KOLGU-817391 format. One line per 4 residues: number of its first residue (from 1); their letters; for each residue x, y, z of N, C-alpha, C. Coordinates in Angstrom, 1 decimal. Example, Ala and Ser with C-alpha at 12.3 -4.5 7.8 and 13.67 -1.06 7.14 Angstrom:
2
1 = AS = 13.2:-5.7:7.8:12.3:-4.5:7.8:13.2:-3.3:7.8  12.8:-2.2:7.1:13.7:-1.1:7.1:12.9:0.0:7.9;
END
This chain:
310
1 = MMSN = 0.8:-1.1:0.0:0.0:0.0:0.1:0.9:1.2:0.0  0.4:2.2:-0.7:1.2:3.5:-0.9:1.2:4.2:0.4  2.3:4.8:0.8:2.4:5.6:2.0:1.6:6.9:1.7  0.8:7.4:2.7:0.0:8.6:2.6:0.8:9.8:2.2;
5 = TLPS = 2.1:9.9:2.4:2.9:11.1:2.2:3.7:10.9:1.0  3.7:9.7:0.2:4.4:9.4:-0.9:4.0:10.3:-2.1  4.9:11.2:-2.7:4.5:12.1:-3.7:3.9:11.4:-4.9  2.7:11.8:-5.3:1.9:11.1:-6.4:2.7:11.1:-7.7;
9 = IHAQ = 3.6:12.2:-7.8:4.3:12.4:-9.1:5.4:11.3:-9.3  5.8:10.6:-8.2:6.7:9.4:-8.3:6.1:8.2:-8.0  4.9:8.1:-7.6:4.4:6.9:-7.1:4.4:5.8:-8.1  3.9:6.0:-9.3:3.8:5.0:-10.4:5.2:4.6:-10.8;
13 = EIRA = 6.2:5.6:-10.8:7.6:5.3:-11.2:8.1:4.2:-10.1  7.9:4.4:-8.9:8.4:3.6:-7.8:7.7:2.2:-8.0  6.4:2.2:-8.2:5.7:1.0:-8.3:6.3:0.2:-9.5  6.6:0.8:-10.6:7.3:0.2:-11.7:8.7:-0.5:-11.4;
17 = EEAF = 9.4:0.4:-10.6:10.8:-0.1:-10.2:10.7:-1.2:-9.2  9.6:-1.2:-8.4:9.5:-2.3:-7.5:9.1:-3.7:-8.2  8.4:-3.5:-9.3:7.9:-4.6:-10.1:9.3:-5.1:-11.0  10.1:-4.3:-11.3:11.4:-4.8:-11.9:12.2:-5.5:-10.9;
21 = LRRA = 12.3:-5.0:-9.7:12.9:-5.7:-8.6:12.4:-7.1:-8.3  11.1:-7.2:-8.3:10.4:-8.5:-8.0:10.7:-9.5:-9.2  10.9:-9.1:-10.4:11.4:-9.9:-11.4:12.8:-10.2:-11.3  13.7:-9.2:-11.1:15.1:-9.3:-11.0:15.5:-10.4:-9.9;
25 = AQVE = 14.8:-10.5:-8.9:15.1:-11.3:-7.8:15.0:-12.8:-8.2  14.2:-13.0:-9.3:14.1:-14.4:-9.8:15.0:-14.8:-11.0  15.9:-13.9:-11.4:16.7:-14.0:-12.6:18.3:-14.2:-12.1  18.8:-15.2:-12.4:20.2:-15.5:-11.9:21.2:-14.5:-12.6;
29 = GPYM = 22.0:-14.1:-11.8:23.1:-13.1:-12.4:23.9:-12.6:-11.4  25.0:-12.1:-11.7:26.0:-11.4:-10.7:25.7:-10.1:-10.3  24.4:-9.7:-9.8:24.1:-8.3:-9.7:23.7:-8.0:-8.2  24.2:-7.0:-7.6:24.0:-6.6:-6.2:23.3:-5.3:-6.3;
33 = LKGS = 22.2:-5.2:-5.5:21.3:-4.0:-5.5:21.9:-3.1:-4.4  22.0:-1.9:-4.7:22.5:-0.8:-3.8:21.5:0.3:-3.9  21.8:1.5:-3.3:21.0:2.7:-3.5:19.9:2.7:-2.4  18.9:3.7:-2.8:17.8:4.0:-1.9:16.8:2.9:-1.6;
37 = FVTR = 16.8:2.0:-2.6:15.7:1.0:-2.4:16.2:0.0:-1.3  17.6:-0.2:-1.2:18.1:-0.8:0.0:18.1:-0.1:1.2  18.5:1.2:1.2:18.6:2.0:2.3:17.4:2.1:3.1  16.1:2.3:2.5:15.0:2.5:3.2:14.5:1.3:3.9;
41 = QYFE = 15.1:0.0:3.6:14.8:-1.3:4.3:15.4:-1.3:5.6  16.5:-0.5:5.8:17.1:-0.4:7.1:16.7:0.7:8.0  15.7:1.5:7.6:15.0:2.5:8.4:14.2:1.9:9.3  14.1:2.4:10.6:13.1:1.8:11.5:11.7:2.0:11.1;
45 = QPAL = 11.5:3.2:10.5:10.2:3.5:9.8:10.4:3.7:8.3  10.4:2.7:7.4:10.8:2.8:6.1:10.0:3.9:5.3  8.7:4.2:5.9:7.8:5.1:5.2:8.5:6.6:5.2  9.5:6.7:6.1:10.2:8.1:6.1:11.2:8.3:4.9;
49 = RWPR = 11.5:7.2:4.2:12.5:7.3:3.1:11.8:6.8:1.8  11.6:7.7:0.9:11.1:7.3:-0.4:12.2:6.9:-1.4  12.1:5.9:-2.0:13.3:5.4:-3.0:13.2:6.2:-4.3  14.4:6.4:-4.8:14.5:7.0:-6.2:15.7:6.3:-6.8;
53 = DLDW = 15.5:6.0:-8.0:16.4:5.4:-8.9:16.8:4.0:-8.5  17.1:3.2:-9.6:17.3:1.8:-9.5:18.8:1.5:-9.7  19.5:1.3:-8.8:21.0:1.2:-8.9:21.5:-0.3:-8.5  22.2:-0.9:-9.6:22.8:-2.2:-9.4:24.4:-2.1:-9.5;
57 = VCLE = 25.0:-3.2:-9.0:26.4:-3.3:-9.3:26.5:-4.8:-9.8  27.0:-4.9:-11.1:27.5:-6.1:-11.5:28.8:-6.6:-11.0  28.8:-7.8:-10.4:30.1:-8.2:-9.6:31.0:-8.9:-10.6  30.6:-9.2:-11.8:31.7:-9.7:-12.8:32.5:-8.6:-13.3;
61 = MFEK = 33.7:-8.9:-13.5:34.7:-7.9:-14.1:34.7:-8.0:-15.6  34.9:-6.9:-16.1:34.9:-7.0:-17.7:36.0:-6.1:-18.2  36.8:-6.7:-19.2:38.0:-6.0:-19.8:37.4:-5.4:-21.1  36.3:-5.8:-21.8:35.9:-5.2:-22.9:34.4:-4.8:-22.8;
65 = AEKA = 34.1:-3.8:-23.5:32.7:-3.2:-23.4:31.7:-4.1:-23.9  32.1:-4.9:-25.0:31.1:-5.6:-25.7:30.7:-6.8:-24.8  31.6:-7.3:-24.0:31.2:-8.5:-23.1:30.3:-8.0:-22.0  30.5:-6.8:-21.5:29.6:-6.1:-20.5:28.3:-5.9:-21.0;
69 = RLEF = 28.3:-5.5:-22.3:27.0:-5.2:-23.0:26.1:-6.4:-23.2  26.8:-7.5:-23.6:26.1:-8.8:-23.8:25.5:-9.3:-22.4  26.3:-9.2:-21.5:25.7:-9.7:-20.1:24.7:-8.9:-19.6  24.7:-7.5:-19.7:23.6:-6.7:-19.3:22.4:-6.9:-20.1;
73 = DRWV = 22.6:-7.0:-21.3:21.5:-7.3:-22.3:20.7:-8.7:-21.8  21.5:-9.6:-21.7:20.9:-10.9:-21.2:20.0:-10.9:-20.0  20.6:-10.0:-19.0:19.9:-9.9:-17.7:18.6:-9.2:-17.8  18.7:-8.1:-18.5:17.4:-7.3:-18.5:16.5:-7.8:-19.5;
77 = IAIT = 16.8:-8.4:-20.6:15.9:-9.0:-21.4:15.1:-10.1:-20.6  15.8:-10.9:-19.8:15.2:-12.0:-19.1:14.2:-11.3:-17.9  14.6:-10.2:-17.5:13.7:-9.6:-16.5:12.3:-9.0:-17.2  12.6:-8.4:-18.3:11.5:-7.6:-18.9:10.5:-8.6:-19.7;
81 = EMEG = 10.9:-9.8:-19.9:10.2:-10.7:-20.7:9.6:-11.9:-19.8  9.8:-11.7:-18.4:9.3:-12.7:-17.5:7.8:-12.5:-17.4  7.1:-13.7:-17.3:5.7:-13.8:-17.4:5.3:-14.4:-16.0  4.0:-14.4:-15.8:3.4:-15.1:-14.7:3.5:-14.3:-13.3;
85 = IADG = 3.7:-13.1:-13.4:3.7:-12.3:-12.1:2.5:-11.2:-12.2  1.6:-11.5:-11.4:0.2:-10.8:-11.3:0.3:-9.6:-10.5  1.1:-8.6:-10.9:1.2:-7.3:-10.0:0.7:-6.2:-10.9  0.1:-6.3:-12.0:-0.5:-5.3:-12.8:0.5:-4.5:-13.7;
89 = VKFR = 1.7:-4.9:-13.7:2.7:-4.3:-14.5:3.2:-5.2:-15.7  3.2:-4.5:-16.9:3.6:-5.1:-18.1:4.8:-4.5:-18.7  6.0:-5.1:-18.9:7.2:-4.5:-19.3:7.4:-4.6:-20.8  8.0:-3.6:-21.6:8.3:-3.7:-22.9:9.6:-4.6:-22.8;
93 = SFRE = 9.7:-5.5:-23.8:10.9:-6.4:-23.8:12.1:-5.4:-24.2  13.2:-5.6:-23.5:14.4:-4.8:-23.6:14.8:-5.0:-25.1  14.5:-6.1:-25.9:15.0:-6.3:-27.2:14.5:-5.2:-28.0  13.3:-4.5:-27.6:12.9:-3.5:-28.6:13.5:-2.0:-28.5;
97 = NQFW = 14.3:-2.0:-27.3:15.1:-0.6:-27.1:16.3:-0.9:-26.4  17.2:-1.6:-27.0:18.4:-2.2:-26.5:19.6:-1.2:-26.6  19.8:-0.6:-25.5:21.0:0.4:-25.5:21.5:0.8:-24.2  22.7:1.1:-24.0:23.4:1.6:-22.9:24.1:2.8:-23.1;
101 = RSMD = 23.8:3.9:-22.2:24.4:5.1:-22.3:25.8:5.0:-21.8  26.7:5.7:-22.5:28.2:5.7:-22.2:29.0:4.4:-22.0  28.4:3.4:-22.7:29.1:2.1:-22.5:30.6:2.2:-22.8  31.0:2.6:-24.1:32.3:2.7:-24.5:33.2:3.6:-23.7;
105 = YAMF = 32.6:4.7:-23.2:33.4:5.7:-22.4:33.6:5.2:-21.0  32.6:4.5:-20.4:32.6:4.1:-19.1:33.7:3.1:-18.8  34.2:2.3:-19.8:35.3:1.4:-19.5:36.6:2.0:-19.0  36.6:3.5:-19.2:37.9:4.2:-18.9:37.7:4.9:-17.5;
109 = DDFP = 36.5:4.8:-16.9:36.2:5.5:-15.8:36.8:4.6:-14.5  37.1:5.3:-13.4:37.6:4.5:-12.2:36.2:3.8:-11.7  35.1:4.3:-11.7:33.8:3.7:-11.3:32.8:3.8:-12.4  33.0:2.9:-13.4:32.2:2.9:-14.6:30.6:2.6:-14.2;
113 = TVST = 29.7:3.5:-14.8:28.4:3.2:-14.6:27.6:3.5:-16.0  26.8:2.6:-16.3:26.0:2.7:-17.6:24.6:2.8:-17.3  23.7:3.4:-18.0:22.3:3.4:-17.8:21.4:3.2:-19.0  20.3:2.9:-18.8:19.2:2.6:-20.0:17.9:3.0:-19.5;
117 = DILC = 16.9:3.0:-20.3:15.5:3.4:-19.9:14.6:2.1:-20.1  13.9:1.9:-19.0:13.0:0.7:-19.0:11.5:1.3:-19.1  10.7:0.7:-20.0:9.4:1.2:-20.1:8.4:0.1:-19.9  7.3:0.5:-19.1:6.3:-0.5:-18.7:4.9:0.1:-18.7;
121 = WIED = 3.8:-0.8:-18.6:2.5:-0.3:-18.4:2.0:-0.6:-17.2  1.5:0.3:-16.4:0.6:-0.1:-15.2:-0.8:0.2:-15.5  -1.5:-0.9:-15.7:-2.9:-0.8:-16.2:-2.8:-0.1:-17.6  -3.3:1.0:-17.8:-3.3:1.7:-19.1:-2.2:2.8:-19.1;
125 = EEVE = -1.5:3.0:-18.0:-0.6:4.1:-18.0:0.9:3.7:-18.4  1.5:4.5:-19.3:2.8:4.2:-19.6:3.7:4.8:-18.7  4.8:4.1:-18.1:5.7:4.5:-17.2:7.1:4.1:-17.5  8.1:5.1:-17.5:9.3:4.9:-17.9:10.4:5.3:-16.6;
129 = FELD = 11.4:4.5:-16.5:12.3:4.9:-15.4:13.7:4.5:-15.8  14.7:5.0:-15.3:16.1:4.8:-15.6:16.7:3.6:-14.7  17.5:2.8:-15.3:18.2:1.7:-14.8:19.6:1.9:-14.8  20.4:2.0:-13.7:21.8:2.2:-13.7:22.5:0.9:-13.2;
133 = ISFN = 23.6:0.6:-14.0:24.5:-0.6:-13.5:25.9:-0.1:-13.5  26.5:-0.3:-12.3:28.0:-0.1:-12.2:28.7:-1.3:-12.3  29.9:-1.3:-12.7:30.6:-2.5:-12.8:32.2:-2.2:-12.6  33.0:-3.4:-12.6:34.3:-3.3:-12.4:34.6:-2.5:-11.1;
137 = LDVP = 33.9:-2.6:-10.0:34.1:-2.0:-8.8:34.6:-3.0:-7.8  35.4:-2.6:-6.9:36.0:-3.5:-5.8:34.9:-3.6:-4.6  34.3:-4.6:-4.5:33.3:-4.7:-3.4:33.8:-5.7:-2.4  34.5:-5.0:-1.4:35.3:-5.8:-0.4:34.8:-6.9:0.5;
141 = YPTI = 33.4:-6.8:0.7:32.8:-7.7:1.6:31.6:-8.4:0.8  31.2:-9.5:1.4:30.2:-10.4:0.7:28.8:-9.7:0.7  28.1:-9.9:-0.4:26.7:-9.4:-0.4:25.8:-10.1:0.5  24.7:-9.6:0.8:23.8:-10.2:1.8:22.3:-10.3:1.1;
145 = PLIF = 21.7:-11.5:1.3:20.3:-11.5:0.9:19.4:-10.6:1.8  18.4:-10.1:1.0:17.6:-9.1:1.9:16.1:-9.4:1.6  15.4:-9.6:2.8:13.9:-9.8:2.6:13.4:-8.3:2.3  12.9:-8.1:1.2:12.6:-6.8:0.7:11.0:-6.5:0.9;
149 = SPIW = 10.7:-5.5:1.7:9.3:-5.1:1.9:8.9:-3.9:1.0  8.2:-4.3:-0.1:8.0:-3.2:-1.1:6.8:-2.3:-0.6  6.6:-1.2:-1.2:5.4:-0.2:-1.0:4.1:-1.0:-1.5  4.3:-1.7:-2.6:3.2:-2.4:-3.2:3.3:-3.9:-3.3;
153 = GSGF = 2.5:-4.7:-2.8:2.6:-6.1:-2.9:3.2:-6.7:-1.7  3.3:-8.0:-1.8:4.0:-8.9:-0.7:5.4:-8.7:-0.9  6.1:-9.1:0.2:7.7:-9.1:0.2:8.2:-10.2:-0.6  9.5:-10.1:-0.8:10.3:-11.1:-1.5:11.7:-10.9:-1.2;
157 = TIPR = 12.6:-11.9:-1.6:14.0:-11.9:-1.1:14.8:-11.5:-2.4  15.6:-10.5:-2.1:16.7:-10.1:-3.2:17.9:-10.8:-2.8  18.5:-11.7:-3.6:19.5:-12.6:-3.3:20.9:-11.8:-2.8  21.1:-10.7:-3.6:22.3:-9.9:-3.4:22.1:-8.5:-3.1;
161 = TVPL = 22.4:-8.0:-2.0:22.2:-6.5:-1.7:23.6:-6.1:-0.9  23.9:-4.7:-1.0:25.1:-4.2:-0.5:24.8:-4.3:1.1  26.0:-4.7:1.7:25.9:-4.9:3.2:26.0:-3.6:3.9  25.4:-3.4:5.0:25.2:-2.1:5.7:26.5:-1.5:6.0;
165 = SLQV = 27.7:-2.2:6.3:28.9:-1.6:6.5:29.3:-0.8:5.3  29.1:-1.3:4.1:29.5:-0.5:2.9:28.5:0.7:2.6  27.3:0.4:3.0:26.4:1.6:2.7:26.9:2.8:3.7  27.2:2.6:4.8:27.7:3.6:5.8:28.9:4.2:5.2;
169 = SWKI = 29.9:3.3:4.9:31.2:3.9:4.4:31.1:4.7:3.2  30.3:4.2:2.2:30.1:5.0:1.0:29.4:6.4:1.2  28.5:6.5:2.1:27.9:7.8:2.4:28.8:8.6:3.2  29.8:8.1:4.0:30.7:9.0:4.7:31.6:9.5:3.6;
173 = HQTL = 32.1:8.6:2.9:33.1:9.0:1.7:32.4:10.1:0.8  31.1:9.8:0.5:30.5:10.9:-0.4:30.5:12.2:0.4  30.4:12.2:1.7:30.2:13.5:2.5:31.6:14.1:2.5  32.6:13.4:2.5:34.0:13.9:2.5:34.3:14.5:1.1;
177 = VRAR = 33.8:13.9:0.0:34.1:14.3:-1.3:33.2:15.6:-1.7  31.9:15.4:-1.5:30.9:16.4:-1.8:29.9:16.2:-0.9  29.7:16.9:0.2:28.7:16.8:1.2:27.2:17.0:0.7  26.3:16.0:1.0:24.9:16.2:0.6:24.1:16.0:1.8;
181 = FKDL = 23.0:16.8:2.0:22.1:16.6:3.1:21.5:15.2:3.2  21.2:14.7:1.9:20.5:13.5:2.0:21.3:12.3:2.5  22.6:12.4:2.3:23.4:11.3:3.0:23.5:11.3:4.5  23.6:12.6:4.9:23.5:12.8:6.4:22.2:12.2:7.0;
185 = FDLM = 21.1:12.5:6.2:19.7:12.0:6.7:19.8:10.6:6.7  20.2:9.9:5.6:20.3:8.5:5.6:21.2:7.9:6.7  22.3:8.5:6.9:23.3:8.1:7.9:22.7:8.0:9.3  22.0:8.9:9.8:21.6:9.0:11.1:20.5:7.9:11.2;
189 = HLVK = 19.9:7.4:10.2:19.0:6.2:10.3:19.6:5.1:10.2  20.5:4.9:9.1:21.2:3.6:9.0:22.0:3.1:10.2  22.7:3.9:10.9:23.5:3.5:12.1:22.6:3.1:13.3  21.4:3.3:13.2:20.5:2.9:14.4:20.1:1.4:14.2;
193 = HPAF = 20.4:0.9:13.0:19.9:-0.5:12.7:20.7:-1.6:13.6  20.0:-2.6:14.1:20.7:-3.6:14.9:21.8:-4.3:14.2  21.8:-4.2:13.0:22.9:-5.0:12.1:24.2:-4.1:12.1  24.1:-2.9:12.6:25.3:-2.0:12.7:26.1:-2.3:13.9;
197 = TEAA = 26.7:-3.6:13.9:27.4:-4.1:15.1:28.9:-3.6:15.2  29.5:-3.9:16.2:30.9:-3.6:16.3:31.8:-4.1:15.1  31.5:-5.3:14.7:32.1:-5.9:13.5:31.7:-5.2:12.3  30.6:-4.6:12.2:30.1:-3.8:11.0:31.0:-2.5:11.0;
201 = KEEM = 31.0:-1.9:12.1:31.8:-0.6:12.3:33.2:-0.8:11.9  33.8:-1.9:12.3:35.3:-2.1:11.9:35.3:-2.4:10.4  34.4:-3.0:9.8:34.3:-3.2:8.3:34.2:-1.8:7.6  33.3:-1.0:8.1:33.0:0.2:7.6:34.3:1.1:7.5;
205 = MMAL = 34.9:1.1:8.7:36.2:2.0:8.8:37.2:1.5:7.9  37.5:0.2:7.7:38.5:-0.3:6.9:38.1:0.1:5.4  36.9:0.0:5.0:36.6:0.2:3.6:36.7:1.7:3.4  36.4:2.5:4.5:36.4:4.1:4.3:37.9:4.5:4.1;
209 = VKEC = 38.8:3.8:4.9:40.2:4.1:4.7:40.7:3.9:3.3  40.2:2.7:2.8:40.8:2.3:1.5:40.1:3.2:0.4  38.9:3.7:0.5:38.4:4.6:-0.4:39.1:5.9:-0.3  39.3:6.5:0.9:39.9:7.7:0.9:41.4:7.7:0.4;
213 = NMEM = 42.0:6.6:0.6:43.4:6.5:0.1:43.5:6.4:-1.4  42.4:5.8:-2.0:42.5:5.7:-3.5:42.4:7.1:-4.1  41.7:8.0:-3.3:41.6:9.4:-3.8:42.5:10.4:-3.1  43.3:9.9:-2.3:44.4:10.5:-1.6:43.6:11.7:-0.7;
217 = LPAK = 42.5:11.3:-0.1:41.9:12.2:0.9:42.6:12.1:2.3  42.9:13.4:2.7:43.8:13.3:4.0:42.9:12.9:5.1  43.7:12.5:6.2:43.1:12.0:7.4:42.5:13.1:8.1  43.0:14.4:8.0:42.5:15.4:8.8:41.2:15.9:8.2;
221 = KAEK = 40.9:15.6:6.9:39.5:15.9:6.4:38.5:14.8:7.0  38.9:13.5:7.0:38.1:12.5:7.5:37.7:12.8:9.0  38.7:13.4:9.8:38.5:13.6:11.1:37.5:14.7:11.4  37.4:15.5:10.4:36.3:16.6:10.6:34.9:15.9:10.6;
225 = FFTF = 34.8:14.8:9.8:33.4:14.2:10.0:33.3:13.6:11.3  34.2:12.9:11.9:34.0:12.1:13.1:34.0:13.1:14.3  34.5:14.4:14.1:34.3:15.3:15.2:33.1:16.2:14.9  32.4:16.0:13.9:31.2:16.6:13.5:31.4:18.2:13.0;
229 = DFEG = 32.6:18.3:12.6:32.9:19.8:12.2:32.4:19.9:10.7  31.1:20.2:10.5:30.7:20.2:9.2:31.2:21.6:8.6  31.3:22.6:9.4:31.7:23.9:8.8:33.1:23.7:8.2  34.0:22.8:8.7:35.3:22.5:8.1:35.2:21.7:6.9;
233 = LVKD = 34.0:21.1:6.5:33.9:20.3:5.3:33.5:21.0:4.0  33.1:22.2:4.3:32.6:23.0:3.1:33.4:24.4:3.1  33.3:25.0:1.9:34.0:26.3:1.6:33.5:27.4:2.2  32.1:27.5:2.1:31.4:28.7:2.6:30.4:28.3:3.7;
237 = ADTL = 31.0:28.1:4.8:30.2:27.5:6.0:29.1:28.5:6.4  29.3:29.9:6.1:28.2:30.8:6.5:26.9:30.5:5.6  27.0:29.7:4.7:25.8:29.4:3.7:25.0:28.1:4.2  25.5:27.5:5.3:24.8:26.3:5.6:23.3:26.4:5.9;
241 = QDSW = 23.0:27.4:6.7:21.5:27.6:7.0:20.8:27.7:5.7  21.2:28.7:4.9:20.5:29.1:3.6:20.4:27.7:2.8  21.5:26.9:2.7:21.5:25.8:1.9:20.5:24.7:2.4  20.4:24.7:3.8:19.4:23.8:4.5:18.1:24.2:4.2;
245 = SYWI = 17.8:25.5:4.3:16.5:26.1:4.0:16.0:25.7:2.5  16.9:25.9:1.6:16.6:25.6:0.2:16.3:24.2:0.2  17.0:23.3:0.8:16.8:21.9:0.6:15.5:21.4:1.1  15.1:22.0:2.2:13.8:21.5:2.8:12.6:22.4:2.2;
249 = HPTS = 12.8:23.5:1.8:11.6:24.3:1.2:12.2:25.2:0.2  12.5:24.7:-1.0:13.1:25.4:-2.1:12.3:26.7:-2.5  12.9:27.9:-2.5:12.4:29.0:-3.0:13.5:29.8:-3.9  13.1:30.7:-4.7:14.1:31.4:-5.6:15.0:32.3:-4.8;
253 = RHSD = 14.7:32.6:-3.7:15.6:33.5:-2.9:16.9:32.8:-2.2  16.8:31.5:-2.2:17.9:30.7:-1.8:18.8:30.2:-3.0  19.8:31.0:-3.3:20.6:30.8:-4.5:21.9:30.2:-4.2  22.5:30.5:-3.0:23.8:29.9:-2.7:23.9:28.7:-2.1;
257 = YKNW = 23.5:27.6:-2.8:23.6:26.2:-2.2:24.4:25.4:-2.8  25.3:25.6:-3.7:26.2:24.8:-4.5:27.1:23.8:-3.7  27.5:24.3:-2.5:28.4:23.5:-1.7:27.7:22.3:-1.1  26.4:22.3:-1.0:25.8:21.2:-0.3:24.9:20.3:-1.0;
261 = IIDF = 24.3:20.9:-2.0:23.2:20.2:-2.8:23.3:20.5:-4.2  22.8:19.5:-5.1:22.6:19.8:-6.5:21.1:20.0:-6.8  20.9:20.5:-7.9:19.5:21.1:-8.2:18.4:20.0:-8.0  18.7:18.8:-8.3:17.5:17.9:-8.3:17.5:17.1:-6.9;
265 = DKAK = 18.5:17.5:-6.0:18.6:16.7:-4.8:17.8:17.7:-3.8  16.6:17.4:-3.4:15.9:18.2:-2.5:15.1:17.4:-1.5  14.9:17.7:-0.5:14.4:16.9:0.6:13.0:16.3:0.2  12.2:17.0:-0.6:10.9:16.6:-0.9:10.9:15.4:-1.9;
269 = HMTD = 12.1:15.0:-2.4:12.3:14.0:-3.3:12.5:12.7:-2.5  12.8:12.7:-1.2:13.2:11.5:-0.5:12.3:11.4:0.8  11.7:12.4:1.4:11.1:12.2:2.6:9.9:13.4:2.7  9.2:13.3:3.8:8.2:14.4:4.2:9.1:15.5:4.7;
273 = ASRL = 9.3:16.6:3.9:10.1:17.6:4.4:9.5:18.4:5.5  8.2:18.4:5.7:7.6:19.0:6.8:8.0:18.4:8.3  8.7:17.2:8.3:9.0:16.6:9.4:10.4:17.0:9.9  11.2:17.6:9.0:12.5:18.1:9.3:12.5:19.3:10.0;
277 = PTQF = 13.6:19.5:10.8:13.7:20.9:11.6:14.1:21.9:10.6  13.6:23.1:10.9:13.7:24.3:10.0:15.2:24.8:10.2  15.8:24.6:11.3:17.2:25.1:11.6:18.2:23.9:11.3  19.2:24.2:10.6:20.4:23.3:10.4:21.0:22.9:11.7;
281 = SDFK = 21.1:23.8:12.5:21.7:23.5:13.9:20.9:22.5:14.7  19.6:22.5:14.6:18.8:21.3:15.2:19.0:20.0:14.6  19.1:20.1:13.1:19.4:18.8:12.4:20.7:18.3:12.8  21.7:19.2:13.0:23.1:18.7:13.1:23.1:18.1:14.6;
285 = ADFE = 22.4:18.6:15.4:22.4:18.2:16.8:21.8:16.7:16.9  20.8:16.6:16.1:20.1:15.3:15.9:20.9:14.2:15.3  21.7:14.7:14.3:22.7:13.8:13.6:23.7:13.4:14.5  24.4:14.4:15.2:25.6:14.1:16.1:25.1:13.2:17.2;
289 = RALR = 23.9:13.3:17.7:23.3:12.5:18.8:23.2:10.9:18.3  22.6:10.9:17.2:22.5:9.6:16.5:23.7:8.8:16.3  24.7:9.5:15.7:26.1:8.8:15.4:26.8:8.6:16.8  26.8:9.5:17.6:27.5:9.2:18.9:26.9:8.0:19.6;
293 = SAGI = 25.6:7.9:19.6:24.9:6.9:20.3:25.3:5.5:19.5  25.6:5.4:18.2:26.0:4.3:17.5:27.6:4.1:17.7  28.2:5.0:18.3:29.8:4.7:18.4:30.5:5.3:17.3  29.9:6.2:16.6:30.6:6.8:15.4:31.1:8.2:16.0;
297 = DEAL = 32.4:8.2:16.3:32.9:9.5:16.9:34.4:9.6:16.7  35.0:10.5:17.4:36.5:10.6:17.3:37.2:9.3:17.9  36.5:8.8:18.9:37.1:7.6:19.5:37.2:6.4:18.4  36.2:6.2:17.7:36.3:5.3:16.6:37.4:5.6:15.5;
301 = FLPF = 37.5:6.8:15.3:38.3:7.3:14.1:39.8:7.1:14.5  40.2:7.5:15.7:41.6:7.6:16.1:42.5:6.4:15.8  41.9:5.2:16.2:42.8:4.0:15.9:43.1:3.8:14.4  42.3:4.3:13.5:42.4:4.1:12.1:43.0:5.2:11.4;
305 = KRFF = 43.4:6.3:12.1:44.0:7.5:11.5:45.4:7.1:10.9  46.2:6.2:11.5:47.5:5.9:11.0:47.5:5.3:9.7  46.4:4.7:9.3:46.3:3.9:8.0:46.0:4.8:6.9  45.7:6.1:7.1:45.6:7.0:5.9:47.0:7.4:5.4;
309 = KR = 47.1:7.5:4.0:48.3:7.6:3.3:48.6:9.3:3.5  47.6:10.0:3.7:47.9:11.5:3.8:47.4:11.9:5.2;
END
């Protein structure tokens, strides 16, 4: 059943994406689900987090673009041509619009990602969404099966999803590279999950150190996160409140927000913005309280500081 606060403009798209997930869970392949569809499953109240975008990682390594293309085609064709699922969604076969954006260029990226468009019909309504697949990535920990609770229909098991430790490390790393409010929002909920154990925290820190060293991010910058010095993570700290105000309630008068959010990243795309505090200082206090309660603080960081290359 749809959440009462789920924006209607995205409701059918999310329903279509969940239908794709339901089918993908039954097709064999080396694919790990990541992104917001996984993240919300770890929220104590999943209704607080609306999913956007369907993000997968192919765990098979490719040296040539053509081999990757053939594998992705095989998988998506099998999903879109699957029959016998009575969820009111009918997919156009991928054979009819078989393409991948940036396939040839992606092979030269450090974190290659390609995308395509998936078309389906929900009753008589045509719905289209984007599918992203990353590949040739180092995934240091085993994937985990996840009992997925969709917004529509009954639950099912997705065989391979990103472990919680990597979700947290990726979001902290993103905050160090380019801070986004949505990652902070997710983090304060993810770390409350019972699966975020001491072992998971150690895995998270080891993965974070490795990611930072790959990009030569200095330990002193990472330390700012673990001491909750957000002002030290952005260039124009005096714009934090304006950026936060724009993120939760966008208006034309909030123009200087480039350090914290991008144009399509707004609170209304991921949660009920009316439930968020109007003051960034209040959100920051809630965030710090949640992370300290989970044991994410300077005491966790200090033993790992010596492993940073810078």
